N, C-alpha and C positions, 0 to 999 in steps of 0.2 A: 330642872329648872328655873333656867335664869329670868330675873322678872327685867322690866324693859322698863327706859324711865317715861316712855315714853308711843305712842300708835300712831304710824304712816301707811296706813291704807288703802288698799284699792279691790271696789268693788265692778267684778268680772260676774258683766248677763246686768246688762242695761232696764229687761221691760221689770218684772217683779222689785230685779234688786233697786230700782234708781227710791224707792219706800223710802233705805237703809240713811240716804246719803247723809239728809238735814237732821241723824237720830246722832249720825258718825259728828258729822261737823258740830254741829249741838256738845257734847259728850265728853266732858274734863278727859283730859288725859289723851283727844288725839288728838294727834297737833298735822296731820295733812288727810286732803283726802282723796281719795285720784277714782277713776271709771274709768270700765274697760266694754268695747265691741263691737262685732268686726266690722260693723255699717259704720261709716266714717261721719257720715250726714247725722244719728242716731245720738254718736258718741258727740257732733254738736248741737244738741240739737237741747240736751240733758247737760252737756258739759256750761254754754251759756243759759239753761237758766238756776243750774244751783255754782255760779260760777266759781268754776273747778279751773285752774291755773291750768296755760299747753302743757306743763311737762308734766303733768297729771293727765295727764287727756294720753288711750291707748287702743291699735285698732288689733294691735296684734299683745297677745298674752305671753308671749317667751319674751318681749320688750320685757316685763316688768320682774322677770322673773331676773332677770339682766341688771336690777336698779338695786343698787346695796342699799340706796338710804328707806326705800320701802320695804317694812319687816314683816308687812302681813296683806294680807289680800283673804275678799270675804265674795269665796264663787257662787253665783245665784241664775245657772247656764240646764241646758237641757242636763234631763236625768245619767242621759248615757255617755257625760263628759264628767261627769262627777269622779269616777272613782281616776281619772288619768288626769287632769286640771290638781284634780288636791297630793296626790302623786309629786304631779312636778311642784309643785306651790315649795311642797315642802322638804323635797328636797336639795329645791334652792337656800333652803331653811327661812320659808315664811312661817309665820304664824299664819294654821290657816282656819277658815270657817266655812263652811256648807254644805248649801242647803238638800232638806229629803229630799229624794231616800240617799244615805251613803257611798253605792254603788249596786251595781245590776247581778254580779255572779258572788257567790261566797267568798268565790278566789279572792275579785277586786277588792272585797270586805279585808281579809289578811293583806294583800299590799298597801293599804291607804295606813290599816295597824302599824306592820313592821316600818313604815314606811317613815310612821308621827315617831318612834320608841329609835330609831336611828339620827332624826330633826331635831330628837326634845326638845322642841316646841308646841305650841300650843295648838292642840284639833278641835273643833265643835260641830257637830252636826248642827243646826239651827232648824232643827226640832219648836213650831209654834204652839203646837199641843202643848206640848211642855210649858208654857211662861202665858199660857192664854187662861183670862178671868178668872175663868172657872174652872177652869185645873187648878189652880190657884188660890181656890174657896176652898176645898174640898182637902186639899194636902193639908190647909191649917185642920179643916175640922179631925185629919187623924192625926198632925202630930201635939194638936194639944190634947189628943185625947175624947176628945168629945165623941166625937162618934164611933170612936170603940175598937176591939177588935176586926181585922179588916175579915171577912167574909169570901166577898167572892164580886169580879168585877169587871166590867165586861164595856170593849169600846167597838164605835163607830165611821165609818168613811164612805159614804154614799152620797154617788153623783151618776145624773149621765151624761156623759163628756159628747157623745153625739151632737149632745144638741147646744153646743157651748163653742161651738168652733175650733179645737188647737188643733195646734199642728200635727200632722200626719203619722207622728216618731207612736204617733198618744196608743192612733189607730189600731182594735185589740192587746194591748198593755193587757195580760195580766193582773189580777187583782191585787192580788199579794204583792206584786215586785213593788204598787206606790204606799205598802201596806202602815209606814211608822204612824201615823197620826193618829190612826186607832190602836195603835199596841203598846207607843211607846205608853200613854196615863197611864199602865197595865203592869208596867215594870216597873215605871218610877218611883208607882205612892204608894210599892210596896217594898223600894228598898235593896232590888234583888234582882239577876238576871234570869232570861226564861232559859231552860234547859233544853227544855224539844217542846213541837205541836204536830195537832194530826189536823191533817184539814180535809173538808170535803166543798165540791164542787160542787155548782145548780146551775138548774135551765144555762141556756147556751146564748151566743153572738151570733151575729149577722154569720153566715159561710164563707161571709169572703173576707172581713177583719181577721178569719183564725188561722191562717196558712202566717199570717206575721210575725207571730211570737207560738204558734200552734198549742193555740193556748184556746181551747171552745167553752169558759165557762162567764155565766153572767157573774154571777153571784160564788166566793169563797166566804168560808164562815174554818175557824179551826178556836182550838181547846190549846190552849199552852203551861205544862207545869215548870212551874218557877224553881228555879236554881235555895232550897232549905229551905220551903215556903209548904202552908197544907193551901194555901190558896191556890185553884186554877181559875184562867184570867181563859175569857172569849173575846174575838173579833169578827168583823165582818165588814165585807166592802168590793165592795159594786162598781164600777166604771160607765158603764153601757146592758142597754136594753130592758134597762128594771126602771120602773116608774120611781122614783122618790124624792121630795124636794131631797135638795143642798143638805149634808148633815157630816159634822165631823162631831158624832157625841159618847159621854162615857160615865157610865153608873159606878156607883161606888157601896155597894154592903159592907152594913157593920152591926153590932151588936146593941149599939144606942141607939144610931140614928143611920135613915141612908140618904143617897140622894141621887136624883134617876134628873137625866139629861129631859126636854122637855121632847113634844114629837113636833110639832109644829111653832116654827120659828118667831122667833115673839112673843108664846102663851106662857113661857117662863119652867124658867125648872119647879123639881117637886121634890120638898125634905120631907121626911118620915121622919118624924120621933117619939117611936112606940107607939102603938095599941096599933086602934085606925084613927094617929093621929095625924096627919098629910096637909104641906101646906103649899100654894106655888109661891114663887120667888124667882126675884133680879139679883144677879151678884155683882159687889157693887165693882168698880173702875178699880185699879190697883195703881197711883199715882204716887199712891203715898209710903209703894214699892220702892217706889226709883231716885236717884242724882232728881235734883232744885228744874236742873237744864232740861230736861227730857220728857220731864211726866206729864207735859201737854197732848206724847203721845202716844197714851197707852188709849187716851178718851175718845169715850163713845160719838160725842161729835168733829173730831178730828178730820176733814178731808181729808181722802183720799181719792190717787189719783188711775185706779185703779173698777173694774166691770166686772170682774169677780165675787160669786154667791158669800163667798169668804170674806171676802171686804164690804159689799151690804150685807149682811150677817153679823158679820160681828170688826168690823171697824178697824180691822186690820190684822186677822186672824188670833180677834179675841181679847185684840191688845197684848198681844208680847213679843211685838219689836220691835224694845229700846228696852223693854226688860233682856235679850237675847245679847242684843247689843252692849245692853248692860256686865254683864256673863261674860261674856267675848275676853272688852278689856280691859275686864276688874283683872281677867285671869293671867292675861299679856303681864299685863303691871303688877300683878304679885306675883308671876313666877310659877304657877301653876299647874296642873289639868285642870281644864272648864266642865261643869256638870254634868255635859253627856259627850266627852271624850274619847278618843279610836273604841275602847273597848268595850263600853257602853252602844256606843253609832254605830259598830258594825255585829252587835249581837240583836241592837233589835231591827234593826235592817232586816240578817238574816233568817231571822223570823218568820219574817214575812215571805225573803227567800223559799225560807225550806218548808212552810204552809202551803205554798205552790206544788213545788214537788211530793210533799205531802195528797197535795189533793191531787195531783197527775199521777199519785197509784197507788186509788185510790183506798189511803184515808188512813195510810201506813206512819204508820211515828217513823218522823227526822229527827235527830238528833240533831239537836245546834254546837257546833265547833266552840271549846273553850280559845276564842283569840285574846286571850292575859298570858296564853302560851307562848306566842307568834312573838 
């Protein structure tokens, strides 16, 4: 993979996507930043707010693909478009970042993996949890040896989208179709990939939502067999008809120490240090891990123009946004795969898709494809 001397990026999707504009603008190595949305008024509003030059404002994604001077696209659009836009971007020779999930079918995951291989460009799935301050804190406990041997990991992502005014395409969405926030830390902390999954559905969503995706379950809970590991992982996901404060959680149990996510926002996580010893902790911000010019974007006090609880509770998905941009840009400048490359992204995404398949078949074990073979 060829290293680039600089990054000229366009962010496609200006809801959540607008959060990344100032980070790209401030990061060294990024030469220009553009924006794209289907609504011209939105492009003008955001473009004026962030002083985006007219030639870097787009309302048609295809116009970005035609621009030879633009070498990078960051896709932050609805899930149904992720695979098609990623494949189009890669085929046009652009380095490509995409918000989660990678795709909504295993075949589409395969298509993105094949397109990345053919293009020989950087692909990165921008999984926020893997750069949240909580996950990075636990990862340091593991890599330093303080947690000891990892014995079990558990993730959950619970919310009630029926209360939050989400777009109609989310109604009735199968829980594990968007399982990456719960699954990704389980995979990454063990340095491996998912081999197979057994999943069970529980409860039932409102009857009028079921036909949209032919998915009845209020909750899906999966157990994952990991490749070349004696650790098993568990993940729970809910989207509708289940009462729970919003939560993206991660628990990790070792033979020297264990970490459990807080039950209620801001009450503090729990660190178990052996025997009956336990204490509540608030993990630190991760600004020391970042280049000076973007350190401020991981701070809890950073103001975000978003009203979703993942921002309210976590100051922008746990302070992850500058880490995601930094890793993606570094991979492009260094000519290497990203930390969440196409094969890893396909495995994590498909682990959720296969989990839903398992739940729809009464908990039958489902093998996750070997995306490295494509």
